[in-house]
C-alpha positions in Angstrom: 0.0 0.0 0.0 1.3 3.5 -0.9 0.4 6.1 1.7 0.1 9.8 0.8 -0.5 12.2 3.6 -1.4 15.9 3.7 -1.5 18.3 6.6 -0.5 21.6 8.2 3.0 22.4 9.3 2.0 21.4 12.9 1.4 17.7 11.7 3.2 15.3 14.1 6.5 13.9 12.8 5.5 10.2 13.3 2.5 10.8 11.0 4.8 12.4 8.3 7.3 9.5 8.7 4.6 6.9 8.2 3.8 8.3 4.8 5.6 7.5 1.6 4.8 11.0 0.4 3.6 13.9 2.5 2.5 17.4 1.3 2.0 20.5 3.4 -1.4 22.1 2.7 0.3 25.5 2.8 2.4 24.5 -0.1 -0.4 23.1 -2.1 -2.6 26.2 -1.6 0.3 28.6 -2.2 -0.6 32.0 -3.6 0.3 32.7 -7.3 2.3 35.8 -6.2 4.6 33.5 -4.2 5.1 31.2 -7.1 6.1 33.9 -9.5 8.4 35.5 -7.0 10.1 32.1 -6.3 10.7 31.6 -10.1 12.0 35.1 -10.8 14.2 35.5 -7.7 15.0 32.4 -5.6 15.9 33.3 -2.1 18.5 31.2 -0.4 18.3 33.2 2.8 14.7 32.1 3.1 15.9 28.5 3.0 18.2 28.9 6.1 15.2 28.8 8.5 13.4 25.5 8.2 9.8 25.4 8.9 8.4 23.0 11.6 9.2 19.4 10.6 11.3 20.2 7.5 15.0 19.4 7.1 17.2 22.4 7.5 19.1 23.5 4.4 22.4 22.3 6.0 20.9 18.8 6.6 19.5 18.8 3.1 22.9 19.6 1.6 24.6 16.9 3.7 22.0 14.3 2.6 22.2 15.2 -1.0 26.0 14.9 -0.9 25.6 11.4 0.7 23.0 10.4 -1.9 25.3 11.5 -4.8 28.2 9.6 -3.4 26.1 6.4 -3.0 24.5 6.5 -6.4 27.2 8.1 -8.6 29.2 6.5 -11.4 33.0 6.1 -11.3 33.3 9.8 -12.4 31.1 11.0 -9.5 28.0 11.8 -11.6 24.6 10.8 -10.3 21.3 10.9 -12.2 19.2 13.8 -10.7 16.0 11.7 -10.9 17.6 9.1 -8.6 18.7 11.8 -6.2 15.2 13.2 -6.1 13.7 9.8 -5.6 16.1 9.1 -2.7 15.4 12.5 -1.1 11.7 11.8 -1.2 12.3 8.4 0.4 14.5 9.9 3.1 12.2 12.9 3.7 8.5 12.1 3.0 7.7 15.8 3.4 10.4 16.9 0.9 9.1 19.4 -1.6 11.3 21.9 -3.5 8.6 24.6 -2.9 9.4 24.4 0.8 12.8 25.8 -0.1 11.6 28.5 -2.5 11.9 26.6 -5.8 9.5 25.0 -8.2 11.8 22.1 -9.3 14.7 20.1 -8.0 17.2 21.4 -10.6 17.0 25.1 -9.6 17.1 24.1 -6.0 20.3 22.1 -6.4 21.8 24.9 -8.6 21.1 27.5 -5.9 23.0 25.5 -3.3 26.4 26.1 -5.0 27.7 22.8 -3.6 26.9 20.8 -6.7 27.7 20.8 -10.4 24.8 20.0 -12.8 25.3 18.6 -16.3 22.5 18.3 -18.8 22.9 15.3 -21.2 21.0 14.8 -24.4 19.3 11.5 -25.1 18.3 9.8 -28.4 15.0 11.7 -28.1 15.8 15.4 -28.9 12.9 16.5 -26.6 14.3 14.8 -23.5 17.3 16.0 -21.5 18.6 14.1 -18.5 20.3 16.0 -15.7 23.2 14.6 -13.8 24.7 16.1 -10.6 28.1 15.9 -8.9 29.5 17.1 -5.6 31.9 20.0 -6.1 35.3 19.1 -4.6 36.3 22.2 -2.6 39.8 20.8 -2.1 40.5 20.8 -5.9 43.0 23.5 -6.9 42.1 25.7 -9.7 44.6 26.2 -12.6 
Protein backbone atom coordinates (compact mmCIF):
# COMPACT_ATOMS: atom_id res chain seq x y z
CA UNK A 1 0.00 0.00 0.00
CA UNK A 2 1.31 3.47 -0.94
CA UNK A 3 0.42 6.10 1.68
CA UNK A 4 0.11 9.78 0.76
CA UNK A 5 -0.48 12.23 3.59
CA UNK A 6 -1.43 15.89 3.74
CA UNK A 7 -1.54 18.27 6.65
CA UNK A 8 -0.53 21.55 8.19
CA UNK A 9 2.99 22.38 9.33
CA UNK A 10 1.99 21.35 12.86
CA UNK A 11 1.44 17.73 11.73
CA UNK A 12 3.23 15.32 14.10
CA UNK A 13 6.52 13.91 12.79
CA UNK A 14 5.49 10.24 13.33
CA UNK A 15 2.54 10.75 10.97
CA UNK A 16 4.78 12.35 8.33
CA UNK A 17 7.31 9.52 8.68
CA UNK A 18 4.58 6.90 8.24
CA UNK A 19 3.78 8.27 4.77
CA UNK A 20 5.65 7.49 1.57
CA UNK A 21 4.83 11.03 0.43
CA UNK A 22 3.63 13.94 2.55
CA UNK A 23 2.53 17.38 1.31
CA UNK A 24 1.97 20.46 3.41
CA UNK A 25 -1.39 22.10 2.74
CA UNK A 26 0.25 25.53 2.82
CA UNK A 27 2.44 24.53 -0.14
CA UNK A 28 -0.43 23.06 -2.10
CA UNK A 29 -2.59 26.16 -1.57
CA UNK A 30 0.31 28.59 -2.19
CA UNK A 31 -0.56 31.96 -3.65
CA UNK A 32 0.28 32.74 -7.31
CA UNK A 33 2.32 35.77 -6.21
CA UNK A 34 4.64 33.54 -4.20
CA UNK A 35 5.14 31.16 -7.12
CA UNK A 36 6.05 33.94 -9.54
CA UNK A 37 8.41 35.50 -7.02
CA UNK A 38 10.11 32.14 -6.34
CA UNK A 39 10.67 31.59 -10.06
CA UNK A 40 12.02 35.06 -10.78
CA UNK A 41 14.22 35.50 -7.71
CA UNK A 42 15.01 32.42 -5.64
CA UNK A 43 15.93 33.30 -2.07
CA UNK A 44 18.54 31.19 -0.39
CA UNK A 45 18.34 33.22 2.82
CA UNK A 46 14.70 32.10 3.13
CA UNK A 47 15.91 28.50 3.03
CA UNK A 48 18.18 28.88 6.06
CA UNK A 49 15.23 28.83 8.45
CA UNK A 50 13.44 25.48 8.18
CA UNK A 51 9.76 25.37 8.92
CA UNK A 52 8.44 22.99 11.55
CA UNK A 53 9.21 19.39 10.59
CA UNK A 54 11.30 20.25 7.52
CA UNK A 55 14.96 19.39 7.11
CA UNK A 56 17.25 22.39 7.52
CA UNK A 57 19.14 23.51 4.42
CA UNK A 58 22.40 22.27 5.97
CA UNK A 59 20.87 18.85 6.65
CA UNK A 60 19.50 18.77 3.11
CA UNK A 61 22.92 19.59 1.59
CA UNK A 62 24.59 16.90 3.70
CA UNK A 63 21.97 14.32 2.65
CA UNK A 64 22.24 15.25 -1.04
CA UNK A 65 26.03 14.85 -0.88
CA UNK A 66 25.64 11.38 0.65
CA UNK A 67 23.03 10.36 -1.93
CA UNK A 68 25.26 11.52 -4.79
CA UNK A 69 28.23 9.62 -3.36
CA UNK A 70 26.14 6.44 -2.96
CA UNK A 71 24.51 6.54 -6.40
CA UNK A 72 27.21 8.08 -8.60
CA UNK A 73 29.19 6.46 -11.39
CA UNK A 74 32.99 6.15 -11.35
CA UNK A 75 33.30 9.81 -12.41
CA UNK A 76 31.13 11.03 -9.53
CA UNK A 77 27.99 11.85 -11.58
CA UNK A 78 24.56 10.78 -10.32
CA UNK A 79 21.26 10.94 -12.20
CA UNK A 80 19.23 13.80 -10.71
CA UNK A 81 16.03 11.75 -10.92
CA UNK A 82 17.58 9.13 -8.64
CA UNK A 83 18.74 11.83 -6.22
CA UNK A 84 15.19 13.22 -6.08
CA UNK A 85 13.72 9.76 -5.56
CA UNK A 86 16.06 9.07 -2.65
CA UNK A 87 15.39 12.49 -1.12
CA UNK A 88 11.66 11.77 -1.19
CA UNK A 89 12.26 8.39 0.41
CA UNK A 90 14.46 9.90 3.13
CA UNK A 91 12.16 12.89 3.74
CA UNK A 92 8.50 12.07 2.95
CA UNK A 93 7.67 15.78 3.37
CA UNK A 94 10.40 16.93 0.95
CA UNK A 95 9.07 19.42 -1.57
CA UNK A 96 11.25 21.89 -3.46
CA UNK A 97 8.58 24.55 -2.90
CA UNK A 98 9.37 24.43 0.83
CA UNK A 99 12.80 25.83 -0.11
CA UNK A 100 11.55 28.50 -2.53
CA UNK A 101 11.94 26.61 -5.83
CA UNK A 102 9.47 24.98 -8.19
CA UNK A 103 11.76 22.12 -9.29
CA UNK A 104 14.73 20.13 -8.01
CA UNK A 105 17.22 21.37 -10.65
CA UNK A 106 16.97 25.07 -9.64
CA UNK A 107 17.13 24.11 -5.95
CA UNK A 108 20.32 22.07 -6.44
CA UNK A 109 21.84 24.87 -8.59
CA UNK A 110 21.11 27.48 -5.92
CA UNK A 111 23.02 25.54 -3.27
CA UNK A 112 26.40 26.15 -5.01
CA UNK A 113 27.67 22.83 -3.60
CA UNK A 114 26.95 20.81 -6.72
CA UNK A 115 27.70 20.80 -10.43
CA UNK A 116 24.81 20.02 -12.79
CA UNK A 117 25.31 18.62 -16.27
CA UNK A 118 22.51 18.28 -18.85
CA UNK A 119 22.89 15.29 -21.19
CA UNK A 120 21.00 14.77 -24.42
CA UNK A 121 19.26 11.48 -25.12
CA UNK A 122 18.29 9.78 -28.37
CA UNK A 123 15.02 11.72 -28.14
CA UNK A 124 15.80 15.40 -28.91
CA UNK A 125 12.95 16.53 -26.63
CA UNK A 126 14.34 14.79 -23.54
CA UNK A 127 17.33 15.96 -21.52
CA UNK A 128 18.60 14.07 -18.48
CA UNK A 129 20.33 16.00 -15.73
CA UNK A 130 23.25 14.62 -13.75
CA UNK A 131 24.69 16.11 -10.58
CA UNK A 132 28.11 15.90 -8.95
CA UNK A 133 29.53 17.06 -5.63
CA UNK A 134 31.90 20.01 -6.08
CA UNK A 135 35.27 19.12 -4.64
CA UNK A 136 36.28 22.18 -2.59
CA UNK A 137 39.82 20.79 -2.14
CA UNK A 138 40.46 20.85 -5.89
CA UNK A 139 43.04 23.46 -6.87
CA UNK A 140 42.10 25.71 -9.74
CA UNK A 141 44.56 26.24 -12.60
